[in-house]
N, C-alpha and C positions, 0 to 999 in steps of 0.2 A: 514424601510420598506420593506416588503417581497411579493413580489406576484407572485405567481408561478402560469404557467397553464400548465397542464396535460392534451396528446392529444396521439389518435392510431396511429400505427406508420403502420398500417398494411390497412386489408381491414374489421377494426372493431374486436370486441371482445377479443380482446388482455389480457383482465381482468384489463381493467382500475377502473374500481370500487371498486375490493380491494386496490389499489393502492391508489387512491383519498380516500378510507375507511382509511387507513392508516396513511397517510398524513392530515388529517380532527383531529385526534386528536388531532392536535401541531396547527391547524389552527385556526381563529376563525371566518371567513367566507367561506362558498367554494358556488361556483357560474357556474351553468348551463348555458352553451350558446350558445346552435345551436342545429338543432335538434328536433326530437318529440318523441313523446312512441312508435315508430318504431326501439326503444334502448331498451336498456337493462343491468343494473348491478345488480349480485347475488354475493351477500355478504355472505360469511358464520363467524359466530362470538360465540363464546360460546354453538355451537351445534346448533346455530340455523341459519336456510338460510331465506335471504331477498333477495328477487327480485324486484328491483326498477326500472321503467321505466322513468318519467321524474323529480322525486323530485330528488337531488340531494343527493349524497350519502351524506354527512356528515350530515345527519337526525339519523346516526344513536351515533352522539359524540356529549352528554349531552352539551347543553350553544352554540352551533354553529348557528351563524346566515347561516340561506339556502337558497339561490337565485333562481329563475327559469329566468333568463334574459332573454332579449326582441329578442332575436337573436332564441331564443324556440319559438316551435307551441306546442299549448296547446291543447289538446281535452278536454272541460269543465270537463266531465262524467267521463270518464278515471284518470282525475286528481282526482275525488272526490271519483273516488273507491278506488285508490290507497291511500289516507289520511284515507275513512275509515279502511282499515286493515292494516296501523302502529296504528292510533289509537286503533283496537282491540287488540294490542300485546303491548299497554302501550306503544308506542313510543310519546314521546311531541313533538309536532309541535307548537311551541309557536314560534321561531324560522325561520317561513318557511314564506316567501314574494315572492310575485310574480308580475312581471313585470307590469305595465300598458300596457304597449307597445307592451306587448306579441299578436302576431295573433291566434286565437280561430280557430282549427278545426273544422268543422261542419258537420252536417250529408251528406250534398249535396257534401263535401267533400270525404267522405269514400265511397260514391254511385260512384261518377265520380272515383276514383282510379280501385275500383274495375272493374269498367263497361269497364275503357282502357285498363288493362288489358288483361281480358278476348278476349277483340275484338283482340289486338295483337297479341293471340295466342303464337305458337311456335317463336313469334319475340317479345315475353313481355320480360320486363327490369326485373323481379322479386322482385317488391314490396311488401313493409309488406301489401298492401292493405287498410291501416288505414288512409290514405287522407292527407298523408305528402306532396307528392308533390304539389295536384290540391290548398292547403291551401297557400302552397309558392309563387302558380302562383296567388293569390290572393294579395298577399300583393304586391309582383312585377305591377301588373296591378292596384292596389291603391282601390281595390275592399273587402280589407278584412277586418272582424270584428275584434277586438281589445279586449282586457282583459278590460280594462277602459272602451269600451260600454257597461256592462254589469253592468254597473254603474245608466245609464241612458237608463231606459226601454224605453221611444220615439222614441231615436236615435237605438236602438239594434231594435226593432221591423221595423222603416222606412230602414236601412239597408239591413235588411232582407227580405223585400218585395221587393228591387232594384235588391238584388243579385238571388234570386229566381225567377224573372222575366226571366232572361236570364235561370239562370242554369237549369228552368225545362224545356225550352224548349231544352238545348242538352242533357237529361238525357232523355225525350220523344223521341227526333225523330230522336239523331243519337245511341242510345243503346234502347231503346223500354224499358225505366225503369220507373218506377212510379212515378208521379208530389210528388213534398211535398206541405202541406199545410203551409204558414208564420206563421199563429197566431199558428200554433201546433208547429212547430219549437222555435219560439219566447218563449211559454209557458214553452217548456223542460228548456231549456237557461237561463231564470228567474229566474226557481227553482235552477239550477247550480250557478246561480248570489248569491243567499243568502247566498250559502255555503263557496262560495270562497271568495267575498267582505273582509272580516274580514283580508287576507291574501295579497291584491293589494297595491303597493306599488311604490314610484318611486326609481326604483331599483338602478339606475346609480349613484343618491345621496346619498343611504345609501354605497353605495361601496364605493365611493370617499372618503366620511367620512373615512372611517375605514382605508384607504390607508393613508388618511393624517394623520389620527391619531395614525400612527404608528401599525396597526392591523396587521395581517397575512392574506392574502386572495389566495383560491383555487380558480382557474378555471378549470370548466372538459367538455372536450366537447363527443360527442356521435361520434359513427361510428368511422372510421380510415382515415388515408390521402389518401389513394388507390379509398375512396368512395368521395371524395371532388367533388363540380359541376362540378369546375373549372380545377383541375390538376389529378383526379383521371382518372378511365376505363371510361368514358365517351362513350355512355351513361348510363353506368350500374355500375350508381352511385348515391349517394344521395342527397336531395336537397337542400342543404345549404354545407358552407364550415368549413368542421372538425378541418381543420388547425390554427394553432398557432395565426395569425392574425385576424383571426373570434373571439377570446375572445374580439378584444378591440369593435367591430363593435356589436355585440350581447351581450355584459354587459355595454356597453357605458361608457367606459373608453379611457384612450390616449394610444397610446404605450409606452411613457416614465416610465409608470408606470408599466411595467411587466420586472424582475428581473431575472426569472428564466424558462425553458423553458423543463420538464421532458417529453420524448417521453416513451410510450409504446410497450414493441411489445414481444409476444411467442416466445420461446426457437424453433418454428417451425412457419408454416404462415396456417390459413386458413381463406376460403370464404364460406359468404353464400351468394345464388341467382345465379345468369346468370352473364358470363364475363369471361375473358382472368384472366387464374392463371396461371402462366410461370410453375412451381414447383410442382403441383397438383399430387399425387397420386392414380391413379387410379389400387391400386393392396392391397395384402394383409398388406403391410406397413402401407399402407395410412389407411385402417380399423381401424388397432393396435391406431395408433395414435388417431382417431377419438373416438375410445371407450375408451380408456385410460384417454383424455383428455374430456371427456364428452362431445364432440360437439356437443351441440344443445342449439339454440337461445334461451335469457332467454324470451324473449319476445313473439317468435312465435313459439317456439319449433321447427323450421325448423334444419335437419341435415345438419352443417358445412360441406364445402368439405377440405380436409386437403393436407398438403404437406411440402416438407422439408424449410429450412428458405431463405428467398431470399435477400440478400443484396444489390443487385441492385435497389431493390424497396426500402429498408432502409436508401440509401445513399439518394434516392431523398428526403423521408418524412425530411429526416435530413436537408437537405438544405429547403425544402420550409416551414420550422415551424424553423428552427432554431434552433435545437434540443441541448441541453447543455450537458444533460445526458440520460441514459436509464436505464429502468426498464425490466428487462428478466424479463419475469410470464412462468407458467408451466415447467420449467427445469426438474421435475420430469418427466414429462409424457416421456422424451427420454431414462431415465433407462432401460435398459435389452438390449437394440438394439449395434452389435459388432461394426458396423460404423456409423457415424452423420452423412448428406449430408449437404453442404453447399453451394448454387447457387452464384458466384461470379461474373460473369459474363453472358452474354445472346450471344447468335448465333442468326444472322439473317439467313433466307432462302438464301441468297447471300454470306453465310460463313463470315460475318464479327464479329468480337468479338466487344461487349459493357459491358463496365463498368458502367455506367449511362443510366439512362432510357430515351428510343427514344420518342420524341416530337411526331411523326406519329402514331398513332393506328395501320394502317395495318402494319408495322413493328413489334409495339409492338406483335399484335397477332399472327405473325408469328417467336416470338421467340422462341427458346429452352434454356433451361438450360446448366450454364456450371460447372460445381459440383467440390469441393475442398471436399475429404474426411477426415473423423478424427475419430481419435479411438474412441468409445464408452465405457460406463463403466455400469456394474452389478450390482454394489450397488444401492439398492433401497434408495434413497436421500429424498424421501417424508419427511417433517418436520424439515430438516435440517436447522438450525438457525446461523450456523458461518460457513465463507466463508472455515477453515481449515477441517469442518468436511466433506465439496467434495470430493468424488475420484478427483485424479489428469488429468483425462482426463475431467471432465465435469471442471474444473477450466479451463483446456487449451481451452475450449469450447468457455467459456466465453470471456475468453482474447482475442479469435483470433473476436469474435464479436466487440468488443471495438475496437482492433489495428483498423481491415477494417474501420470504422467508424471514425474515430479520435473522439472520446469522450467516456468518463466513464464511465461504466454498475454500477450503483450505489444500485441497489435494484435487486435483485434475488430471485424470486418465485417459492417454493418448495413445493408449496401444497395448497389446498383449503381455510385452514383457516388463518382468519386474522395473525395469529402469525408467519405463515410460509412463513418468509420473511428475507432475509440474505440482514443486510445494508452495505454496504462495508466500512471498516474503514475510505476510505479518502473521502466520499463521503459529501457533504457539508450540513450544517443543512438543514431540513427539513422545508418547510413554516415556 
């Protein structure tokens, strides 16, 4: 049995898609277990760039079963568009499966998301306005629309009529937005139903059968640990749980099935949207990192905020997900800096030094990074595929991170291409 969970160990955008794509070549099943099309993976292979939003990265590996798990929320129109784009590029989608228990993002979710953000003004959370939060709200309130509802038009129409009775009141009276016609919404969704029906399945059973049969399964999350709705920098978080434990609930498997947890982190840190960010760089170095790293969102195109590596936050991620090893991406972006800095501790407003993440939000918002300076390297390492080819300072930087976290760094990203990865000789076999 081999079941691996790949999670983001920072604020998302760590390069999980590339790592999942690498491991998918050696996996039989790839499962997306949470989030929605507010996230995305960019994968570069054979000089081709693919931007995936909700379909698992393994779709680029022929013969791989790709599952959109029940913990994911799905925009039916967005998923149909993604399917069309991949089919236009001759990507085989016969292995794609969609959980019948996935909750669906409806047009009113998108409208409510955008209207709520606008009303918050300067206190906005910084959502992508794609309806993710309102969809998860309806799931928790037990009034959501699920993928399996697309298979029964009568149920779908009735559920939409009930939902819109309340939603239209909120849209019209609170946000001064136009009312939606239940019949028109139902007609649109039933058109998507025809497209998506062949993909809907009992995915929990498929995954269990794969694991029981000795096949390798890879679970991929979206966003990152620091955006977890329970453990992240609330309220500047996503609406789901991107940590490893959520793979069990989001895919329908038991925790004893998981054998390995791979955390993915950049060699520096980025964050998109609002919220605290202790190591953020508002200077020329930050601009250099953003430019070199091409730090713009796959889904939204928004520019990311950049900063030095934060080991306090990474220790937190290791603890929350039980990360057994780390994939360090974009090491090549740091080439050319005479000094690279690493945040080992935080200093509070009261002068207290913290090596662990403070539990109190007010304390965290006032923390300043305490840096250790390490020698940089001048050599361009883009495309390096052997550890021995790295400059000594780059190797020392990677080793310092592994030592600080107490886990091995088993994969090192040195460029955009799927092949630009160093796999450490002592790394455990991938999925």
